[in-house]
C-alpha positions as CSV (number, residue, x, y, z in Angstrom):
1,M,-34.6,-0.2,-33.4
2,L,-33.1,2.8,-35.2
3,K,-35.9,5.0,-33.8
4,K,-35.2,3.9,-30.2
5,S,-31.5,4.5,-30.7
6,L,-32.1,8.0,-32.0
7,I,-34.4,8.8,-29.1
8,L,-31.7,7.5,-26.7
9,I,-29.0,9.6,-28.4
10,S,-31.2,12.7,-28.3
11,L,-31.9,12.2,-24.5
12,I,-28.2,11.8,-23.8
13,A,-27.3,14.9,-25.8
14,L,-30.0,16.9,-24.0
15,F,-28.7,15.6,-20.6
16,L,-25.2,16.6,-21.4
17,L,-26.3,20.1,-22.7
18,V,-28.3,20.8,-19.6
19,R,-25.6,19.4,-17.3
20,N,-23.0,21.6,-18.9
21,S,-25.3,24.6,-18.5
22,Y,-25.9,23.6,-14.9
23,G,-22.1,23.5,-14.3
24,D,-21.6,26.9,-15.9
25,T,-24.3,28.5,-13.6
26,L,-22.3,27.3,-10.6
27,S,-19.4,29.7,-11.3
28,P,-20.7,32.7,-9.2
29,L,-20.5,30.5,-6.1
30,K,-17.1,29.0,-6.8
31,P,-15.0,31.9,-5.3
32,L,-16.9,31.5,-2.0
33,R,-16.4,27.7,-2.1
34,D,-12.7,28.1,-2.9
35,E,-12.2,30.6,0.0
36,T,-14.0,28.3,2.4
37,V,-11.9,25.3,1.4
38,G,-8.8,27.4,1.7
39,F,-9.4,28.0,5.4
40,F,-9.0,24.2,5.9
41,K,-6.0,23.6,3.7
42,P,-3.8,20.9,5.2
43,V,-0.8,22.3,7.0
44,K,1.9,20.9,9.3
45,L,3.9,23.4,11.4
46,E,6.4,23.2,14.2
47,V,5.8,24.4,17.8
48,V,8.9,26.6,18.6
49,S,8.0,27.9,22.1
50,V,5.5,27.3,24.8
51,K,4.6,29.4,27.9
52,D,1.7,28.1,29.9
53,K,-1.2,27.9,27.4
54,N,0.5,30.3,24.9
55,V,2.2,28.7,22.0
56,T,4.3,30.1,19.1
57,I,4.4,28.2,15.8
58,R,7.1,28.6,13.2
59,F,5.8,30.6,10.2
60,V,6.2,28.9,6.8
61,E,6.0,30.9,3.6
62,G,2.8,30.2,1.6
63,V,0.8,28.9,4.5
64,K,-2.5,30.7,4.9
65,L,-4.2,30.6,8.4
66,V,-6.8,32.9,9.9
67,V,-7.3,34.0,13.5
68,G,-9.8,31.5,15.0
69,M,-8.5,28.5,13.1
70,R,-7.9,25.4,15.2
71,L,-5.1,22.9,14.7
72,D,-4.5,19.5,16.2
73,V,-1.3,19.2,18.1
74,F,0.7,15.9,18.0
75,R,3.8,14.5,19.5
76,E,6.0,12.2,17.4
77,G,6.8,8.8,18.9
78,Q,8.8,5.8,17.9
79,T,9.5,4.9,14.3
80,F,7.5,2.0,12.8
81,Y,8.9,-0.3,10.2
82,H,7.8,-2.5,7.4
83,P,7.3,-6.1,8.8
84,V,9.2,-7.7,5.9
85,T,11.8,-5.2,4.6
86,N,12.4,-3.5,7.9
87,E,12.2,-0.2,6.0
88,P,11.2,2.8,8.2
89,L,7.7,3.9,7.2
90,G,7.2,6.8,9.5
91,N,6.6,7.7,13.2
92,F,3.7,6.9,15.5
93,E,2.0,10.1,16.6
94,K,0.2,10.8,19.8
95,P,-2.5,13.5,19.9
96,V,-1.9,16.0,22.8
97,G,-4.4,18.8,22.3
98,I,-6.1,21.5,20.3
99,L,-4.6,24.9,19.5
100,E,-6.5,28.0,18.4
101,V,-4.7,30.7,16.4
102,V,-5.0,34.1,18.1
103,E,-2.5,36.3,16.2
104,I,-0.7,36.1,12.9
105,S,2.3,38.4,12.1
106,S,4.8,38.5,9.3
107,N,7.1,35.8,10.8
108,T,5.2,34.1,13.7
109,I,1.8,32.5,14.5
110,S,0.6,32.7,18.0
111,G,-2.0,30.5,19.5
112,T,-3.6,29.3,22.7
113,M,-4.0,25.6,23.8
114,L,-7.7,25.0,24.2
115,T,-7.1,21.4,25.4
116,G,-4.0,19.5,26.4
117,V,-0.4,20.7,27.0
118,A,2.1,21.3,24.1
119,L,5.8,21.0,24.2
120,T,8.5,22.6,22.0
121,G,9.0,20.4,19.0
122,D,5.4,19.2,18.8
123,R,3.6,19.4,15.4
124,A,0.5,21.5,14.9
125,R,-1.6,20.7,11.9
126,I,-4.8,20.7,9.9
127,S,-5.1,17.1,8.8
128,K,-5.5,15.9,5.3
129,S,-8.5,13.9,6.4
130,K,-11.9,15.2,5.3
131,I,-13.4,17.7,7.7
132,K,-16.8,16.5,9.0
133,A,-19.2,19.4,8.5
134,L,-23.0,19.7,9.1
135,F,-24.5,21.8,6.3
136,Y,-27.6,23.8,7.4
137,Q,-29.6,25.8,4.9
138,D,-31.9,28.4,6.4
139,K,-35.4,28.8,5.0
140,S,-34.5,32.3,3.8
141,V,-32.3,30.8,1.0
142,N,-33.7,29.5,-2.2
143,W,-33.6,25.7,-2.0
144,H,-31.9,25.3,-5.4
145,L,-29.3,27.9,-4.5
146,G,-28.4,26.2,-1.3
147,D,-28.4,22.8,-3.0
148,S,-26.0,24.0,-5.7
149,Y,-23.6,25.3,-3.0
150,F,-23.9,22.0,-1.1
151,R,-22.8,20.2,-4.3
152,L,-19.9,22.6,-4.9
153,L,-18.6,22.0,-1.4
154,K,-18.9,18.2,-1.9
155,D,-17.1,18.3,-5.2
156,A,-14.2,20.0,-3.5
157,Q,-13.5,16.6,-1.7
158,R,-12.4,18.5,1.4
159,F,-15.5,18.0,3.5
160,E,-17.5,15.0,4.7
161,L,-20.9,16.8,4.5
162,I,-23.8,15.9,6.7
163,D,-27.2,17.2,5.5
164,T,-30.0,17.7,8.0
165,S,-33.8,18.0,7.8
166,I,-34.3,20.1,11.0
167,I,-35.9,23.5,10.6
168,T,-35.1,26.0,13.4
169,D,-34.2,29.6,14.1
170,S,-32.0,28.5,17.0
171,M,-28.2,28.3,16.3
172,E,-27.9,26.2,19.5
173,T,-30.3,23.6,18.1
174,V,-28.2,23.4,14.9
175,R,-25.1,23.0,17.0
176,Q,-26.7,20.2,19.1
177,E,-27.7,18.5,15.8
178,A,-24.1,18.8,14.5
179,S,-22.7,17.4,17.8
180,A,-25.0,14.4,17.6
181,H,-23.6,13.6,14.2
182,G,-20.0,14.0,15.3
183,A,-19.4,17.0,13.1
184,Q,-16.4,19.3,13.6
185,I,-17.8,22.4,12.0
186,I,-21.2,23.9,10.9
187,V,-21.6,25.5,7.5
188,F,-24.6,27.7,8.0
189,I,-26.1,29.6,5.0
190,D,-28.9,32.1,5.0
191,G,-29.9,35.1,2.8
192,Q,-32.0,38.2,2.3
193,Q,-33.5,39.9,-0.7
194,S,-31.3,42.4,-2.5
195,E,-32.1,44.8,-5.4
196,T,-30.9,42.3,-8.0
197,G,-31.4,38.9,-6.3
198,I,-30.4,37.4,-3.0
199,L,-27.6,38.4,-0.6
200,F,-26.2,34.9,0.1
201,R,-24.4,34.6,3.4
202,E,-22.2,31.8,4.6
203,R,-21.1,31.4,8.2
204,V,-18.8,28.7,9.6
205,F,-18.8,27.7,13.3
206,W,-16.9,25.3,15.5
207,V,-19.3,22.7,16.8
208,D,-17.6,22.2,20.2
209,D,-18.3,25.8,21.5
210,G,-20.3,27.4,18.7
211,K,-17.6,30.0,18.0
212,E,-17.8,31.6,14.6
213,I,-14.7,31.1,12.4
214,F,-15.7,33.4,9.5
215,S,-18.6,34.9,7.6
216,K,-19.0,36.3,4.1
217,S,-21.8,37.4,1.9
218,I,-22.1,37.6,-1.9
219,D,-24.9,39.0,-4.1
220,I,-26.5,36.3,-6.3
221,P,-28.6,37.7,-9.3
222,N,-32.1,36.4,-9.9
223,E,-31.0,35.2,-13.4
224,Y,-28.5,32.8,-11.9
225,I,-31.2,31.3,-9.6
226,A,-33.6,30.9,-12.5
227,K,-31.0,28.9,-14.4
228,L,-30.5,26.7,-11.4
229,V,-34.2,26.0,-11.1
230,E,-34.4,25.1,-14.8
231,A,-31.4,22.8,-14.7
232,A,-31.9,21.1,-11.3
233,P,-33.9,18.1,-12.5
234,F,-30.9,16.9,-14.5
235,A,-28.4,17.1,-11.6
236,V,-26.9,13.7,-10.9
237,T,-24.9,12.8,-7.7
238,V,-22.7,9.7,-7.6
239,E,-22.4,8.4,-4.0
240,N,-19.7,5.7,-4.0
241,E,-16.3,7.3,-3.3
242,P,-14.5,6.8,0.0
243,I,-14.3,9.8,2.2
244,L,-10.9,8.6,3.5
245,T,-8.3,6.1,2.2
246,F,-5.2,5.1,4.1
247,K,-2.3,3.3,2.5
248,L,-1.0,0.5,4.8
249,S,1.7,-2.2,4.6
250,S,0.7,-5.6,3.3
251,G,0.6,-7.3,6.7
252,F,-2.7,-5.8,7.8
253,S,-5.5,-8.4,7.6
254,L,-8.5,-7.6,9.9
255,V,-10.4,-4.5,11.0
256,A,-12.9,-3.5,13.6
257,V,-14.3,-0.2,14.8
258,A,-15.6,0.6,18.3
259,D,-15.6,3.0,21.2
260,L,-13.0,1.3,23.4
261,N,-12.5,4.0,26.0
262,G,-16.1,5.1,26.4
263,D,-15.6,8.7,25.2
264,G,-18.3,8.5,22.5
265,K,-15.8,8.5,19.7
266,E,-14.8,5.5,17.5
267,E,-11.4,3.9,17.3
268,I,-10.1,1.8,14.5
269,I,-8.7,-1.6,15.5
270,L,-6.4,-3.4,13.0
271,S,-4.5,-6.7,13.1
272,L,-0.9,-6.4,11.7
273,E,1.2,-9.6,11.6
274,G,-0.2,-10.8,14.9
275,V,-0.2,-7.5,16.7
276,I,-3.5,-5.7,17.5
277,K,-3.1,-1.9,16.9
278,V,-5.6,0.8,17.8
279,F,-5.7,4.1,16.0
280,D,-7.5,7.4,16.1
281,P,-9.3,7.7,12.7
282,G,-9.7,11.5,12.9
283,A,-6.0,12.2,12.7
284,D,-4.5,10.2,9.8
285,L,-4.5,7.0,11.9
286,A,-2.7,8.3,14.9
287,F,-1.5,5.3,17.0
288,L,-3.1,5.0,20.4
289,Y,-2.6,1.5,21.9
290,D,-1.7,-2.1,21.0
291,I,-1.8,-5.7,22.2
292,D,1.5,-7.4,21.6
293,E,1.0,-10.7,23.5
294,L,-0.6,-12.5,20.5
295,R,2.3,-11.7,18.1
296,N,3.1,-15.4,17.4
297,Y,-0.4,-16.3,16.4
298,E,-2.4,-15.9,13.2
299,H,-5.4,-13.8,13.9
300,I,-8.7,-15.0,12.3
301,Y,-11.4,-12.8,13.7
302,I,-11.7,-9.5,15.6
303,N,-14.8,-7.5,16.6
304,C,-16.2,-5.5,19.5
305,V,-19.2,-5.3,21.7
306,D,-20.1,-3.8,25.1
307,I,-20.9,-7.1,26.8
308,N,-20.8,-5.9,30.4
309,K,-22.7,-2.7,29.7
310,N,-20.2,-0.3,31.2
311,G,-20.1,2.1,28.2
312,K,-16.9,0.7,26.8
313,D,-16.7,-1.9,24.0
314,E,-14.8,-5.0,24.7
315,L,-12.4,-6.5,22.0
316,V,-13.0,-10.1,20.9
317,V,-10.0,-11.8,19.2
318,S,-9.8,-15.4,17.8
319,V,-6.5,-16.8,16.7
320,I,-4.7,-20.0,15.5
321,G,-2.7,-20.3,18.7
322,E,-0.8,-22.9,20.6
323,R,-0.5,-26.4,19.0
324,D,-2.4,-25.0,15.9
325,A,-5.6,-24.9,17.8
326,V,-8.1,-22.0,17.9
327,Q,-8.1,-19.9,21.0
328,S,-10.1,-16.8,21.8
329,Y,-9.6,-13.7,24.0
330,I,-11.8,-10.9,25.4
331,Y,-10.0,-7.7,26.3
332,E,-11.1,-4.4,27.9
333,L,-9.2,-1.1,27.8
334,A,-8.2,0.3,31.1
335,G,-6.4,3.6,30.8
336,E,-3.9,3.0,27.9
337,K,-3.5,-0.8,28.5
338,F,-5.7,-3.8,27.7
339,N,-6.8,-6.1,30.5
340,L,-7.5,-9.7,29.6
341,L,-11.0,-10.5,30.8
342,W,-11.3,-14.1,29.5
343,K,-9.4,-16.7,27.5
344,T,-10.8,-19.9,26.1
345,D,-10.2,-22.7,23.6
346,G,-12.5,-22.4,20.6
347,F,-14.2,-19.7,18.6
348,L,-15.8,-16.4,19.7
349,R,-17.9,-14.0,17.7
350,T,-19.8,-10.8,18.6
351,Y,-23.5,-11.1,17.9
352,T,-25.9,-8.1,18.3
353,D,-25.1,-7.2,21.9
354,S,-23.7,-10.5,23.0
355,I,-20.9,-13.0,22.3
356,L,-21.2,-16.5,20.8
357,Y,-19.0,-19.5,21.4
358,Q,-18.3,-22.7,19.5
359,K,-15.7,-25.5,20.1
360,F,-12.8,-26.1,17.7
361,S,-11.7,-29.5,16.4
362,K,-8.5,-30.0,14.3
363,R,-10.2,-32.7,12.3
364,E,-13.5,-30.8,11.7
365,G,-12.8,-27.1,12.2
366,Y,-16.0,-26.1,13.8
367,K,-17.5,-28.6,16.3
368,G,-20.8,-29.0,18.1
369,Q,-23.4,-26.5,19.5
370,I,-23.2,-22.7,19.3
371,Y,-23.7,-21.0,22.6
372,E,-24.3,-17.5,23.8
373,L,-22.0,-16.4,26.6
374,S,-23.4,-15.2,29.9
375,W,-21.6,-12.6,31.9
376,V,-22.0,-12.6,35.7
377,D,-18.7,-11.8,37.3
378,G,-17.1,-13.8,34.4
379,F,-17.9,-15.6,31.2
380,K,-19.3,-19.0,30.5
381,P,-21.3,-20.6,27.6
382,S,-24.9,-20.8,28.6
383,T,-27.8,-20.4,26.1
384,P,-27.7,-22.7,23.0
385,I,-28.4,-20.9,19.7
386,D,-30.9,-22.7,17.5
387,V,-29.6,-22.7,13.9
388,P,-30.1,-25.0,10.8
389,E,-27.9,-28.1,10.5
390,N,-24.3,-27.6,9.4
391,I,-24.4,-23.8,10.2
392,N,-21.4,-22.7,12.2
393,I,-20.5,-19.7,14.3
394,Y,-19.4,-17.3,11.5
395,D,-22.0,-18.4,9.0
396,F,-25.3,-16.7,9.9
397,I,-27.4,-13.9,11.2
398,Q,-31.0,-14.2,12.5
399,T,-33.5,-11.3,12.2
400,D,-37.1,-10.4,11.9
401,V,-37.4,-7.7,9.2
402,Y,-40.8,-5.9,8.8
403,G,-42.3,-8.1,11.5
404,L,-42.7,-11.0,9.0
405,G,-41.3,-13.6,11.4
406,A,-37.8,-14.7,12.4
407,Y,-35.6,-16.1,9.7
408,T,-32.0,-17.0,9.3
409,L,-29.6,-15.8,6.6
410,A,-26.6,-18.1,6.3
411,Y,-23.7,-19.2,4.1
412,D,-23.6,-22.9,3.1
413,K,-20.4,-24.8,2.5
414,N,-20.3,-23.7,-1.1
415,N,-20.4,-20.0,-0.2
416,N,-24.0,-19.5,-1.3
417,L,-26.4,-17.5,0.8
418,N,-29.6,-19.2,2.0
419,V,-32.7,-17.9,3.7
420,Y,-34.2,-20.4,6.2
421,D,-37.7,-20.0,7.7
422,K,-38.6,-20.9,11.3
423,S,-38.9,-24.5,10.4
424,K,-35.3,-24.4,9.1
425,K,-36.4,-24.9,5.5
426,V,-34.5,-23.2,2.7
427,I,-36.9,-20.7,1.1
428,W,-34.3,-18.7,-1.0
429,Q,-30.8,-19.1,-2.3
430,T,-28.3,-16.9,-4.2
431,E,-27.9,-17.8,-7.9
432,K,-24.1,-18.0,-7.5
433,R,-21.5,-18.3,-4.9
434,L,-20.3,-15.0,-3.5
435,G,-16.6,-15.2,-4.4
436,G,-15.1,-17.1,-1.6
437,Y,-13.6,-16.0,1.7
438,A,-10.4,-14.4,2.9
439,K,-9.2,-17.1,5.3
440,E,-9.1,-20.9,4.8
441,F,-7.3,-23.7,6.7
442,E,-6.6,-27.4,6.3
443,R,-8.2,-30.0,8.5
444,Q,-6.0,-32.5,10.3
445,P,-6.5,-35.9,8.7
446,H,-6.8,-39.2,10.5
447,N,-3.8,-40.4,8.6
448,I,-1.3,-38.6,6.4
449,M,-2.5,-40.4,3.2
450,V,-5.9,-38.8,3.3
451,D,-6.9,-35.3,2.3
452,A,-9.2,-34.1,5.0
453,G,-10.3,-30.9,3.3
454,T,-10.5,-27.4,4.6
455,W,-12.5,-25.1,6.9
456,H,-12.8,-21.4,6.5
457,I,-13.9,-18.1,8.0
458,N,-16.9,-16.6,6.3
459,D,-17.2,-12.8,5.9
460,K,-19.0,-10.8,8.6
461,I,-22.8,-10.1,8.1
462,Y,-24.0,-6.9,9.6
463,N,-27.5,-5.9,10.5
464,W,-27.5,-2.3,9.5
465,H,-30.9,-0.4,9.6
466,N,-32.7,-3.8,9.0
467,N,-30.5,-4.4,6.0
468,L,-28.2,-7.4,6.1
469,V,-24.9,-6.4,4.6
470,V,-22.8,-9.1,2.8
471,V,-19.6,-9.2,0.7
472,D,-19.5,-10.3,-3.0
473,R,-16.1,-10.8,-4.7
474,V,-15.6,-10.8,-8.4
475,P,-12.7,-13.1,-9.6
476,F,-10.6,-12.4,-12.6
477,T,-12.1,-15.4,-14.3
478,N,-15.5,-17.1,-13.8
479,M,-13.8,-20.5,-13.6
480,V,-11.3,-20.2,-10.8
481,T,-10.3,-17.8,-8.0
482,T,-6.7,-18.8,-7.8
483,L,-5.7,-15.6,-9.7
484,G,-7.4,-13.5,-7.1
485,F,-10.2,-11.0,-7.4
486,K,-10.5,-7.9,-9.6
487,E,-13.0,-6.2,-7.4
488,S,-15.3,-6.6,-4.4
489,K,-18.7,-5.2,-3.5
490,L,-21.0,-4.8,-0.5
491,Y,-24.7,-5.5,-0.8
492,A,-27.7,-4.8,1.5
493,L,-30.3,-7.6,1.5
494,R,-33.9,-7.4,2.9
495,W,-36.3,-10.4,2.9
496,N,-39.8,-9.1,2.2
497,G,-41.5,-12.4,3.0
498,V,-41.7,-13.4,-0.7
499,A,-38.4,-12.4,-2.3
500,M,-35.0,-11.0,-1.5
501,E,-34.6,-7.2,-2.1
502,K,-31.0,-6.3,-3.0
503,D,-29.3,-2.9,-3.0
504,L,-25.7,-2.1,-3.9
505,V,-24.0,-0.3,-0.9
506,I,-20.4,0.0,-2.2
507,D,-19.4,-0.8,-5.7
508,K,-16.0,-1.5,-7.3
509,I,-13.7,-2.0,-4.3
510,S,-10.5,-2.7,-6.2
511,G,-9.1,-6.2,-5.6
512,N,-9.8,-8.5,-2.7
513,L,-11.8,-7.3,0.4
514,L,-10.0,-8.8,3.4
515,D,-12.3,-7.6,6.1
516,Y,-14.7,-4.8,6.9
517,A,-16.6,-3.2,9.7
518,I,-19.8,-1.1,9.9
519,Y,-20.0,1.5,12.7
520,K,-23.0,3.8,12.8
521,D,-23.3,5.1,9.1
522,K,-19.7,4.4,8.0
523,A,-18.2,1.3,6.3
524,Y,-14.5,0.6,7.0
525,V,-13.1,-1.6,4.2
526,L,-9.7,-3.3,4.3
527,S,-8.7,-4.5,0.8
528,R,-5.7,-5.5,-1.2
529,P,-5.2,-4.5,-4.9
530,P,-5.7,-7.0,-7.7
531,L,-2.9,-9.6,-7.7
532,G,-1.8,-8.1,-4.4
533,V,0.2,-5.2,-5.9
534,D,-0.6,-1.6,-7.0
535,I,0.8,-1.3,-10.5
536,K,1.2,2.5,-10.3
537,Y,3.7,2.1,-7.4
538,I,5.9,-0.2,-9.5
539,V,6.0,2.5,-12.2
540,K,7.0,5.1,-9.5
541,G,9.7,2.7,-8.2
542,K,8.0,2.4,-4.8
543,N,6.9,-0.7,-2.8
544,P,3.8,-1.9,-4.6
545,V,2.7,-4.4,-2.0
546,L,0.0,-2.5,-0.1
547,T,-3.2,-2.8,1.8
548,Y,-5.8,-0.1,1.7
549,L,-8.2,1.0,4.5
550,S,-11.1,2.9,2.9
551,V,-13.8,4.7,4.8
552,Y,-17.2,5.2,3.2
553,A,-20.2,7.2,4.3
554,I,-23.2,5.0,3.7
555,N,-26.9,5.9,3.9
556,P,-29.8,3.5,4.3
């Protein structure tokens, strides 16, 4: 035992020694990294004059901008307030265009509007949100050198970096790859041999039009590269921090992400105290649209799907509505307003590229057969969905992974996950329940002397690259969940025909996960801190009752 312990201690010491050496060898690249990050330092400046497309911005001491930098221009709207205290929390902002800096003098900054129309009093800014950047390493650069710079940029926490495996001599091909990934900029590195090592060059481009923002070269000695090669096997990357976190008021409870207007970009949809609000995620949650007509109802489910195949996702909402019955709605965005396409009594749920329906009963909760909706000049329940007994609309997902035959993954009434084969026989079950659910409701009894029990909404299950993503909550104690949850996690499950393969997708989400959405290769997690309050805000004398929306980059 002692021998094993000594070996382990020696390995840890060796790891730390090499890791520290590896960190020291990064220092020659740090000035270039710092200069690159400095170009995208968050700023917020006032537009003081506008003439046609020409805009003048008020100069602020200490702000560093360069010619060619682009700023988002916003117009402040109405003030929004805390739903309980009525305390003003800020102003909604409407994006109006993009400005490019063309001249910088001692007291003014001049720019040109590339898109949109600015007005005096608008705000021009570089957002605090991470800049989405495609990192391309040309074959002329030593791989270890490029990888070390990639890690340096990542450690700066200013960029959401996208790596790519393409190999090309065409800058246009790189730009197209960046555009396909939704990147804003390209970080392009190449090099050539110098007398003492490699002349390392970094060039940064805008993705929209391929215009170069800046370029700089530094000479990297061969000794530095040799140390990188020697230390590289011990490099460790931890991939579990959100790329964005938004602090919200406590009333937010549901989240969905979709392309509602068909422009190829996602919008974040949130439920706040009965109001559906839509935000632009690339601009610090800039408000776009809302649905106010369901204000008096408790929202229990939201999600989106392009059911009529017109390139715009429809919004599906289920609520506890009139007379405490479940009602559901399907909306489509038209311009800046939502049109109601269909309303029905009962539950709705998006499912792959369709919508499912099930009846509601006050005494049972879920009632009867689950149907797929058909859409031909309107909606109606049509095709019955074949699921195991006692499985309801929000409980399951069906798939055929690896071509091993169709199976059903579903929650049971005890919050355990089960795998059913084609004959509806249980062939696998989780060892423990998954920590409950976020929404639970009482059934209406036959008489007031009888406890009729409850019904609940299970967490969403997403099919993501043939992985079935599920929620697991960790309570403060193993015995009861009444004290709440100390953390939540997302797992990816894959049935291999014999056993369930399980990978951790996101670990240690603080507190209770209220709802989540997966869109492309991002997870949007809505959570509340342990016990519902953030202690550090109590210490600061601020309102501690918060909800957090965290955005994670996830990779299969």
